[in-house]
C-alpha positions in Angstrom: 68.6 185.1 157.9 66.3 183.8 160.6 67.2 181.9 163.8 65.7 178.8 162.2 68.2 178.8 159.4 70.8 176.0 159.4 74.3 177.0 160.4 76.6 178.1 157.6 79.7 176.2 156.8 81.8 179.2 158.0 79.8 179.2 161.2 80.6 175.6 161.8 84.3 176.1 160.9 84.5 179.0 163.3 82.9 177.1 166.2 85.0 174.0 165.7 88.1 175.3 167.6 85.9 176.4 170.5 84.3 172.9 170.6 87.8 171.3 170.6 88.8 173.6 173.4 85.7 172.8 175.3 86.2 169.0 175.0 89.8 169.4 176.0 88.8 171.4 179.1 86.1 168.9 180.0 88.6 166.0 179.7 91.1 167.9 181.9 88.5 168.6 184.5 87.3 165.0 184.5 90.9 163.8 184.9 91.3 166.1 187.9 88.1 164.5 189.4 89.7 161.1 188.8 92.9 162.2 190.5 90.9 163.4 193.5 89.0 160.1 193.6 92.3 158.2 193.6 93.5 160.2 196.5 90.2 159.5 198.3 90.6 155.8 197.5 94.0 155.8 199.1 92.8 157.6 202.2 90.0 155.1 202.5 92.4 152.1 202.1 94.6 153.4 204.9 92.0 154.9 207.2 91.1 153.9 210.7 87.4 153.1 209.9 86.2 149.6 210.4 87.0 147.3 207.5 83.3 146.9 206.4 82.9 150.7 206.2 86.1 151.1 204.3 85.1 148.4 201.8 81.7 150.1 201.3 83.3 153.5 200.8 85.9 152.0 198.4 83.1 150.4 196.4 81.3 153.7 196.2 84.4 155.5 195.0 85.0 152.7 192.4 81.5 153.1 191.1 82.0 156.9 190.8 85.3 156.4 189.0 83.8 153.9 186.6 81.0 156.4 185.8 83.5 159.3 185.2 85.6 157.0 183.0 82.5 156.1 180.9 81.8 159.8 180.4 85.4 160.4 179.4 85.2 157.6 176.8 82.2 159.2 175.2 84.0 162.6 174.7 85.6 163.0 171.3 89.3 163.1 171.0 90.5 166.7 171.0 
């Protein structure tokens, strides 16, 4: 069998649990990133920086959180 051959059914079945685990790990890691961003958001909200700077930082964090959430939505359910 060459490397150009399509995967066998057994190969797909055997790789499925690994794929599920990979997706679950990715979701868990992304959730951790979201938790860290929430903490950062709280630190920004109650920080001593000038209001304009805090608002800009908060907007940046919100944009990052939105992007991470979009990635999480695209991952299949594990």
